[in-house]
N, C-alpha and C positions, 0 to 999 in steps of 0.2 A: 504494500499500500504506499502510495505517495501521500505525505502529510497534507499538502495543500490541494490535492486533486479532487475536484467536485464529484467526478464519477466514482472515485474510491470511497468518498464519504457516503454517496448514495448506496453503493454496493454493501457497505458495512452498516447501513441503516442509521447513520449519524444524521442524515438529511432524509426526511420522509419522501417516499415515492411509491406508487403502486406498481408492483412488478406484474407484468402480464405473463411472464415466463421466468423461471429461475431454476438453474441446475448448478452442478458443481463447477461448470466452466464459464457460464455467462448469465446475465440477466437481461430482460427486455422491459423497457418502459417507454411511455409516450414522450415525444419531444415537447418541451414547454413552449417552443415557438414553431408550431407546425407549418410546413409549406404546402400541405395537402390534407385532404380529409383523413388519411391514414399516414402518420409519420411517427414511426417507432425507431428506437435506438437499441441495437443489439450490442451489448457491451461486455467484453471479457472481464472476468474477475481479476485476472493477472494484469497488473499495471504495465502497459507498454506505451510509451510516450507517443509514438507516431508509427505509421506504416514503415517509415525509414528505419525504425529501430527493431523491426521484426527479425527474429533469428530462425534458423532452420528448425530448432526445437519447438517453435511456435506454430508450425504448419498445421498441427491437429486442432489448435485453437481456431485458426482462421477458417479451416474447413467446417468446423462445428458452427461458427457464426453464420455461414451460408446455409447450412442445413436447418438451423433454428429459424433463420429469416424465411426460408421456404415454408416451414410449418406455420409461422406467424402470418404469412401472406394468406395462406388458406384459412386460418382461424379468423382473420380480419375480413375475409370475403373478397380479396383482391387478386387471388391467384389466377383466375381466368380472365379478368378484365385487364390485368397487367399492372406492373409496379416497377420501381427503380430500386437498385441496391447501389449504395454509394459510400465510398471512403473519401473524406477530405484529408489531404495530406499537407501538413505544414501550413503556416499562415497564408502563404501565397495561393494555396489550394483551398482556402476556406476553413481550415481547421481552427476551431475556437477553443475547444477543450482538448488539452494534450494528454489524452488517454484514448487509444484507438477505439473506434466505435463504427458500426455499420449502420447506415441509415436505410430503413425500409420506407419507401414513399410511394403512395398510390391513392386510389379511390376517386380519381377525377371522373366526372361524368363525360360520356362520349360526346 
């Protein structure tokens, strides 16, 4: 856990948040500033600052995030209509919280 990391504090329940999914590898909760009707964050429990900091030993975590996102898309009813999966990397790539997280974004009307 990184002391000043917002997502670490949420994961450790120091900051309240409703988890839509929780397992030993990640948690899922709604983005507080949604860009779409469905905007979830899939966040690993392990603190990794950025995708630039991913190591080979983290590959199972990353694949797990995608599998959980697929499950959550179905649960949220956007799996057939379509959705985006997005990692923002570093400040120039739009990363605002420096703890990797996968955005699941969808639910727009056709």
